[in-house]
C-alpha positions as CSV (number, residue, x, y, z in Angstrom):
1,M,-33.0,-12.6,40.1
2,A,-32.2,-12.9,36.4
3,V,-28.6,-12.6,35.3
4,T,-28.3,-9.9,32.7
5,S,-26.0,-9.9,29.7
6,D,-24.0,-7.1,31.3
7,V,-23.2,-9.5,34.2
8,K,-22.6,-12.6,32.0
9,I,-20.2,-10.8,29.7
10,L,-17.9,-10.1,32.7
11,D,-17.3,-13.8,33.0
12,L,-15.7,-13.7,29.6
13,R,-12.9,-11.5,30.8
14,P,-9.5,-13.3,30.8
15,D,-8.9,-14.9,34.2
16,Y,-5.8,-12.8,34.9
17,I,-7.8,-9.7,34.2
18,K,-10.6,-10.7,36.6
19,K,-7.9,-11.4,39.3
20,K,-6.2,-8.1,38.6
21,L,-9.4,-6.0,38.7
22,G,-10.9,-7.7,41.7
23,E,-14.3,-9.4,42.3
24,K,-16.2,-6.1,42.7
25,S,-15.1,-4.5,39.4
26,K,-17.6,-4.2,36.6
27,V,-15.0,-3.0,34.1
28,C,-15.5,-4.9,30.9
29,L,-11.9,-5.4,29.8
30,L,-12.0,-8.1,27.1
31,N,-9.5,-10.1,25.0
32,S,-9.4,-8.5,21.5
33,H,-9.0,-12.0,20.0
34,D,-12.6,-12.7,21.1
35,I,-13.9,-9.3,19.9
36,F,-12.4,-9.6,16.4
37,K,-13.4,-13.2,16.1
38,V,-17.1,-12.2,16.2
39,L,-16.6,-9.1,14.2
40,K,-14.5,-10.4,11.3
41,D,-17.5,-10.6,9.0
42,E,-19.2,-7.4,10.1
43,N,-18.6,-4.1,8.2
44,V,-17.7,-2.2,11.3
45,I,-14.5,-0.7,12.8
46,V,-13.3,-0.6,16.4
47,M,-11.6,2.7,17.2
48,A,-8.2,2.2,18.9
49,C,-7.0,5.4,20.7
50,N,-3.4,6.2,21.4
51,A,-4.1,8.3,24.5
52,R,-0.7,10.0,25.0
53,I,-2.2,12.6,27.3
54,K,-4.6,11.1,29.9
55,H,-7.2,13.9,29.9
56,V,-8.8,12.6,26.6
57,I,-9.6,9.2,28.0
58,P,-12.9,10.1,29.9
59,G,-14.2,11.9,26.9
60,I,-13.6,8.8,24.7
61,M,-15.3,6.6,27.3
62,K,-18.3,8.9,27.5
63,A,-18.8,8.7,23.8
64,A,-18.5,4.9,23.7
65,E,-20.9,4.6,26.7
66,E,-23.6,6.9,25.1
67,L,-23.3,5.4,21.6
68,D,-23.0,1.8,22.9
69,G,-19.6,1.5,21.1
70,V,-16.6,-0.8,21.5
71,V,-13.2,1.0,21.7
72,A,-9.6,0.3,22.6
73,F,-6.9,2.2,24.3
74,E,-3.3,1.7,23.2
75,L,0.3,2.9,23.3
76,A,3.1,2.1,21.0
77,K,6.6,1.0,22.1
78,S,7.8,4.5,21.4
79,E,5.0,6.0,23.4
80,G,5.0,3.8,26.4
81,N,7.9,1.4,26.8
82,L,9.6,0.2,30.0
83,D,11.0,3.6,30.5
84,G,7.7,5.4,29.7
85,G,8.6,6.2,26.1
86,Y,7.9,9.8,25.1
87,T,4.6,9.9,27.1
88,G,6.1,9.0,30.5
89,M,3.7,6.1,30.8
90,T,5.0,2.6,31.4
91,P,2.6,-0.3,30.6
92,E,1.7,-0.4,34.3
93,I,1.0,3.4,34.5
94,F,-1.1,3.3,31.3
95,F,-3.1,0.3,32.5
96,D,-3.8,1.9,35.8
97,T,-4.7,5.2,34.2
98,V,-7.2,3.7,31.8
99,I,-8.7,1.4,34.4
100,G,-8.8,4.3,36.9
101,Y,-11.0,6.3,34.6
102,A,-13.2,3.3,33.8
103,E,-13.9,2.7,37.4
104,E,-14.4,6.3,38.3
105,R,-16.8,7.0,35.4
106,G,-18.6,3.7,35.6
107,F,-17.6,2.8,32.0
108,S,-19.5,-0.4,31.2
109,K,-18.9,-1.1,27.5
110,P,-16.5,-3.8,26.2
111,F,-13.0,-2.6,25.4
112,F,-9.4,-3.8,25.2
113,I,-6.0,-2.4,26.1
114,H,-3.5,-2.9,23.3
115,G,0.3,-2.8,23.0
116,D,0.5,-0.9,19.7
117,H,3.6,-1.1,17.4
118,I,5.9,-3.3,19.5
119,T,8.7,-2.5,17.0
120,T,11.7,-4.6,16.3
121,K,13.7,-2.7,13.7
122,N,16.5,-5.2,13.2
123,T,17.6,-8.8,13.9
124,S,20.0,-8.1,16.7
125,Q,19.4,-10.0,19.9
126,E,19.3,-6.7,21.9
127,E,16.5,-5.3,19.7
128,I,14.5,-8.6,19.9
129,E,15.0,-8.8,23.7
130,S,13.7,-5.3,24.2
131,S,10.5,-6.2,22.5
132,K,10.3,-9.5,24.4
133,K,10.6,-7.7,27.7
134,L,8.0,-5.1,26.7
135,I,5.5,-7.9,25.9
136,E,6.2,-9.5,29.2
137,A,5.6,-6.2,31.0
138,E,2.4,-5.5,29.1
139,L,1.1,-9.0,29.9
140,K,1.9,-8.4,33.5
141,A,0.3,-5.0,33.5
142,G,-3.0,-6.3,32.1
143,Y,-2.9,-5.6,28.4
144,T,-5.3,-7.9,26.4
145,S,-4.1,-7.3,22.9
146,F,-0.7,-6.9,21.1
147,A,0.7,-5.6,17.8
148,I,4.1,-7.0,16.8
149,D,5.7,-4.8,14.3
150,S,8.8,-6.2,12.6
151,S,7.9,-4.6,9.3
152,F,11.3,-2.8,9.1
153,N,12.9,-6.1,8.2
154,P,12.8,-8.2,5.0
155,I,9.8,-10.6,5.0
156,P,11.8,-13.8,6.0
157,D,13.3,-11.9,9.0
158,N,9.9,-10.3,9.8
159,I,8.3,-13.8,9.9
160,K,11.0,-15.2,12.1
161,I,11.0,-12.3,14.6
162,T,7.2,-12.0,14.7
163,S,6.8,-15.8,15.2
164,Q,9.3,-15.7,18.1
165,L,7.8,-12.8,19.9
166,A,4.2,-13.9,19.4
167,V,4.6,-17.2,21.4
168,P,3.5,-15.9,24.8
169,I,0.6,-14.0,23.2
170,V,-0.6,-17.1,21.3
171,E,-0.2,-19.3,24.3
172,A,-2.3,-17.0,26.3
173,G,-5.0,-16.9,23.6
174,L,-4.9,-13.1,23.3
175,G,-5.5,-10.8,20.4
176,L,-2.6,-10.5,17.9
177,E,-1.9,-7.9,15.2
178,V,1.1,-8.2,12.9
179,E,2.5,-5.9,10.2
180,V,4.0,-6.2,6.8
181,G,5.1,-3.1,4.8
182,E,6.4,-0.3,7.1
183,I,3.9,2.5,7.8
184,K,5.7,5.8,7.3
185,H,5.4,9.1,9.1
186,T,4.1,12.2,7.4
187,G,6.7,13.9,5.3
188,S,8.2,10.6,4.2
189,E,7.4,8.0,1.5
190,G,7.2,4.2,1.4
191,S,6.1,1.4,-0.9
192,I,2.5,0.2,-0.8
193,T,2.3,-3.4,0.4
194,T,1.6,-5.9,-2.4
195,V,-0.9,-8.8,-2.2
196,D,2.0,-11.2,-2.7
197,E,3.9,-9.7,0.2
198,A,0.9,-10.0,2.5
199,A,0.1,-13.5,1.5
200,K,3.8,-14.6,1.8
201,F,4.0,-13.1,5.3
202,I,0.8,-14.7,6.6
203,S,1.7,-18.0,5.1
204,G,5.1,-18.0,6.8
205,L,3.4,-17.2,10.1
206,R,0.9,-20.0,9.7
207,D,3.7,-22.4,9.0
208,N,5.0,-21.4,12.5
209,K,1.5,-21.9,14.0
210,I,1.0,-18.2,14.4
211,H,-2.6,-17.1,13.5
212,P,-3.1,-13.4,13.9
213,N,-6.4,-11.6,14.1
214,L,-5.3,-8.5,12.3
215,L,-2.8,-7.4,9.6
216,A,-1.5,-3.9,9.4
217,I,-0.2,-2.9,5.9
218,N,1.3,0.1,4.2
219,N,-1.7,1.3,2.1
220,G,-0.5,4.9,1.9
221,A,-1.7,6.2,5.3
222,K,0.8,7.9,7.5
223,H,1.4,8.5,11.2
224,G,1.2,12.0,12.6
225,N,-0.1,15.4,11.3
226,Y,0.0,15.8,7.5
227,L,2.3,18.6,6.4
228,E,0.9,21.6,4.6
229,G,0.3,20.7,1.0
230,E,0.9,17.0,1.6
231,K,-1.7,14.8,-0.1
232,I,-3.7,12.2,1.8
233,F,-3.7,9.0,-0.1
234,I,-5.0,5.6,1.1
235,D,-5.1,2.8,-1.5
236,L,-8.4,1.2,-0.5
237,V,-8.4,-0.9,-3.7
238,R,-5.1,-2.6,-2.7
239,T,-6.4,-2.9,0.9
240,K,-9.5,-4.8,-0.3
241,E,-7.3,-7.1,-2.5
242,I,-5.1,-8.0,0.4
243,Y,-8.2,-8.5,2.6
244,A,-9.6,-10.9,0.0
245,A,-6.4,-12.9,0.0
246,I,-6.4,-13.4,3.8
247,K,-10.0,-13.2,5.0
248,D,-10.6,-17.0,4.7
249,Q,-8.0,-17.4,7.4
250,G,-10.0,-15.2,9.8
251,I,-7.7,-12.2,9.4
252,C,-8.9,-8.6,8.9
253,I,-7.0,-5.3,8.3
254,A,-5.8,-2.8,11.0
255,Q,-5.7,0.7,9.6
256,H,-3.1,3.1,11.0
257,G,-2.5,6.8,10.4
258,I,-6.2,8.0,10.4
259,T,-5.5,11.5,11.9
260,G,-6.3,14.1,9.2
261,T,-8.3,11.7,7.0
262,P,-11.8,13.2,6.2
263,L,-14.6,11.4,7.9
264,S,-16.2,10.9,4.5
265,I,-13.3,8.6,3.6
266,V,-13.1,7.1,7.0
267,G,-16.7,6.0,6.7
268,K,-15.9,3.8,3.8
269,F,-13.0,1.9,5.5
270,A,-15.2,-0.9,6.8
271,D,-16.2,-2.0,3.3
272,Y,-12.6,-2.8,2.6
273,G,-11.9,-5.3,5.3
274,I,-10.7,-2.8,7.9
275,R,-11.9,-3.8,11.4
276,K,-9.6,-1.8,13.7
277,G,-8.9,1.9,13.1
278,N,-6.0,3.6,15.0
279,V,-6.5,7.2,16.0
280,G,-3.5,8.7,17.8
281,T,-2.3,12.2,17.0
282,E,-5.8,13.5,16.9
283,W,-6.1,13.1,20.7
284,Q,-2.8,14.8,21.2
285,N,-4.0,17.7,19.0
286,I,-7.1,18.0,21.2
287,A,-5.2,18.0,24.4
288,H,-2.7,20.7,23.1
289,Q,-5.6,22.8,22.0
290,F,-6.9,23.2,25.6
291,L,-3.7,23.0,27.7
292,P,-2.8,26.3,29.5
293,L,-1.2,28.7,27.0
294,N,1.9,29.2,29.2
295,L,2.4,25.4,29.5
296,M,2.1,25.0,25.7
297,E,4.6,27.8,25.2
298,Q,7.1,26.0,27.4
299,M,6.5,22.7,25.6
300,K,7.0,24.4,22.2
301,K,10.2,26.1,23.4
302,W,11.5,22.8,24.7
303,A,10.7,21.1,21.3
304,G,12.4,23.9,19.4
305,D,15.5,24.0,21.6
306,N,15.8,20.2,21.3
307,K,14.9,20.2,17.6
308,K,12.2,17.5,18.2
309,D,8.6,17.0,17.4
310,I,6.2,18.5,20.0
311,K,5.1,15.0,21.0
312,F,8.4,14.4,22.7
313,A,7.6,17.2,25.1
314,T,4.9,15.1,26.7
315,K,7.3,13.2,29.0
316,P,9.3,16.1,30.4
317,F,6.1,18.0,31.1
318,K,4.0,15.1,32.2
319,K,3.6,16.3,35.8
320,Q,2.4,19.8,34.7
321,I,0.1,18.2,32.1
322,D,-1.4,15.8,34.6
323,A,-1.9,18.7,37.1
324,I,-3.9,21.1,34.9
325,S,-7.0,22.7,36.3
326,K,-10.3,20.9,36.4
327,K,-11.6,23.5,33.9
328,D,-8.9,22.8,31.4
329,A,-9.2,19.0,31.8
330,L,-13.0,19.3,31.3
331,N,-12.5,21.2,28.1
332,I,-10.2,18.5,26.8
333,E,-12.7,15.8,27.8
334,K,-15.6,17.6,26.1
335,K,-13.7,18.0,22.8
336,A,-12.5,14.4,23.0
337,Y,-16.1,13.3,23.5
338,E,-17.2,15.2,20.5
339,V,-14.5,13.9,18.2
340,A,-14.8,10.3,19.5
341,S,-18.5,10.4,18.9
342,E,-17.9,11.4,15.3
343,F,-15.4,8.6,14.7
344,I,-17.6,5.9,16.4
345,I,-20.5,6.9,14.1
346,A,-18.3,7.1,11.0
347,F,-16.8,3.7,11.9
348,R,-20.4,2.3,12.0
349,A,-19.7,1.3,15.6
350,K,-22.8,2.8,17.2
351,G,-24.6,-0.1,18.9
352,L,-21.6,-2.3,18.5
353,A,-21.2,-3.1,22.2
354,T,-24.6,-4.8,22.3
355,K,-23.8,-6.7,19.1
356,V,-20.5,-7.9,20.5
357,K,-21.9,-9.0,23.8
358,A,-24.7,-10.9,22.1
359,K,-22.3,-12.7,19.7
360,L,-19.8,-13.5,22.4
361,L,-22.5,-14.9,24.7
362,R,-24.0,-17.0,21.9
363,S,-20.6,-18.5,21.1
364,S,-19.4,-19.1,24.7
């Protein structure tokens, strides 16, 4: 009996993932380092989804399955740290949730699980240690990709912190994203990353034997929902200039803050060196749209009473959110499928799974 590419590709899963999933699992959880290594010269984008509410996950998987796409599932430190962040999901809970849906739905396409924005906002030992412990927990949980974000610090400190935290990731040969130029939230402003800043940062990392796959920059995009009247501005010219300065080192651009950006603009991103596109708040918006009205009213009241963004209501209401009716969950899944399909097509990622498998098997 001939061994198919679908079977062969499973052998390329990291050993610790094969052990964690078990011999019978056909879930194709890969190392993002391998994926971006074969995609760095392809004008395509892998959609990375911050699934703060679990009900969107099967819809995203269905879109990737039907369109033969490659996707990622991720949570940032603020969303899913050792205490569950503001989603109530620790690394272990998030991993189990994603894998649970993959097994249940027979999801067969390559994907990775990513620790997004492992933020270290200052040089204190306590702050660095919190990120170190989170990386350890994500590795233990089964994550296969990591984003170290020390962009809040001056570049010399950013280099030092990132280099220190990246050691276990590099030693494991896993995918690494780094960041220079803090990416702001909607309603706030920041400075666009310069080519010199990006080059200096990457050079400093290389001096410390840290070779990332992806670089996140501030190119004007913002996290969250844009405020009424707030302009969407993404400096793709600067993005391409930075990509040109780092691409010979095998590094591509990770684009954050895509929610609210018209698909007509999103469709151009791949031409500017962007290979990973983070979509986060979009999925939260979809879930909120179809949650029971009485539950949403309770969440809005909680947010208002506590003077916090609605996203922070996810954790205190997690049990109620997880326990919504099958009908409501299916409505969320259907909308997530529809939107995910649009993004995969806009990202030129239709058929990407077959391409990735072929390239990986040729290079293995």
